[in-house]
C-alpha positions, 0 to 999 in steps of 0.5 A: 677171638682169644687169638685176636686178643692175644695179638692185641696184647702182644702189640700193646706190650710192644708199644709200651716198651721204650722203643730205643732201649728195646731195639738197643737190647736186641742188637747189643745184649748177649744171648739170643732171648725170645722177643715174641711168642705166638703159640709154639712159634718163637721170634728170637733176637737173632731173627731180627738182627739179620734183617736190619742192615748195618749203618741204619739210623737209630730211628729207622732201626726202631721203626723196622724192628717194630714193623717186623715184630708186628708183621710176624705176630699177625702172620702167626696169629692168622695162621693159628686162626686158619688152622682152627677154622679150616676143614681137614680137606682145606688144610691139605696143601700137599698137591699145591706144595708139590706143584710149587716145588716142581715149578720152582725147581724147573725154573731154577734149572731152566735159568741155569741152563739158559745162563750157561748156553745163551749167546748174549751178543746181538749184532747190529746186522741181526737187529737191523734185519729183525727191524726191517722184517717187523717194521710194522710192529714199531709204530705208535699212536703218538709222535716221536720228536727230536727238538729243543726248548729254550726258556728266555725272557724277552727282556734279556739282552741276548734274546734276539741273538738266541732267537736268531740262532735257536734253529741251529742244526750243524754241530758247530752252530749247536755248540755256539747256541748251547754256550749262549744259552748256558750263559743267559737262558733260564732253561735249555733242554736239547732232545736233538740227539735221540728220539723221545715220545712227544709226551715226554717233550711236552711235559718238559715244556709244560704243555699239554701233549695234544697242544704240543702235537698240534704245534709240531703238526703246523711247523718246525718252530714256535714261540710260546708263553707258558706260565708267564715265561717265554719259550723258543721251541725248535723241531729237528725231526718228527715221526708222525703217529702210526708211522714206523719209528726209527731203528735207533729208537727201537734198538734196545727193545729189538735186542731184548726181543731177540734174546727172548727168542733165543731163550725160548728156542733153548728151552724148546730144544731142552724140552724136546731133547729130554723128551726124545732121550726119555723115550729112548732110554725108557724113562718115559713110556706113553701107553697106547690108549687104544689097546 
């Protein structure tokens, strides 16, 4: 209870200080005086200075300093409370610390080992081969689409012209359509060059995903009024749910999968090599339990 009162006292004192002046002294006064103390632990100005980036606005500096001091004080007081109330056995963390150190050092060495040996080049042929061998893994419960959205008022003098051309697919026709839309349409969004989940397209359109799926299942083009605004939608391509998605949609994911596989192979090779070498040079001795 006394320690909790001590925390309240520390926080009240901090709140009572003129914030801007307090922070100003921390950063500009000479010396490295104590800013706060909890038991034997002391927080110094230098501890705070190194945490605040250069160029941070004054108001943000005040907030960050006060937050850090409060967090530091609470953490130290909770530590004192734990020390006072836990049993000797509960406070013995020797085993956990040893395990944590082992895991941390192992992780750092494995990271260094992989970085110095990993071949990060994944060729298109390798990625394509993996895709063909695992095509069933690249199916989704939703559609993928290539489509465009044009929002334009029916009162626009260009409405008929844009509607007549909104299904353009050749490069030159699409370029002409884009030029017209940028000049007269209220909105033009083209997902014609890359596959996107239908939910992404529906959100851009302002429709529910299920309603958009239903429209695309019926046909390639539709016109719809959404929130009082007229939209022309054209579907250039669709991969139905539970059908293998295209290679290009998964290319980056495949690259990451192949790199992950290489990392696992490197680690497995490292572990096996260390294991075999240790048995040969006597670092590892496995005793026969039946003896």
